[in-house]
C-alpha positions as CSV (number, residue, x, y, z in Angstrom):
1,X,-56.8,-12.8,26.3
2,X,-56.0,-10.8,23.8
3,X,-52.5,-10.4,22.0
4,X,-50.2,-7.2,23.3
5,X,-49.3,-4.8,20.6
6,X,-45.4,-4.7,19.4
7,X,-44.3,-1.3,19.7
8,X,-41.3,-0.7,17.0
9,X,-38.9,2.0,17.7
10,X,-38.6,4.4,15.3
11,X,-34.7,3.8,14.6
12,X,-36.2,0.3,13.4
13,X,-38.9,1.5,10.7
14,X,-36.3,3.7,9.2
15,X,-34.2,1.0,9.0
16,X,-36.9,-0.8,7.1
17,X,-38.2,2.5,5.1
18,X,-34.7,2.4,3.6
19,X,-34.4,-1.0,2.5
20,X,-37.9,-0.9,0.8
21,X,-36.6,2.6,-1.0
22,X,-33.4,1.2,-1.7
23,X,-33.8,-2.2,-2.9
24,X,-36.2,-3.6,-5.6
25,X,-38.1,-5.7,-2.6
26,X,-41.5,-5.5,-1.8
27,X,-43.2,-4.8,1.3
28,X,-44.5,-7.8,1.9
29,X,-41.3,-9.4,1.2
30,X,-39.3,-6.8,3.5
31,X,-41.9,-7.8,6.2
32,X,-41.5,-11.4,6.1
33,X,-37.9,-11.3,6.3
34,X,-38.2,-9.0,9.9
35,X,-41.2,-11.4,11.1
36,X,-43.8,-8.5,11.1
C-alpha cells in the first residue's frame, strides 16, 4: 500500500515561509523541526 500524501494548510505553509525568512535557519532545519 502506498503512503497517503499529507496536505498542509495555507496558514501552515505561510508560517514556515515567515520562519524561514526571519531566522538564520535553513530549509532543512525548519523541515526537521516541524517533522515534514
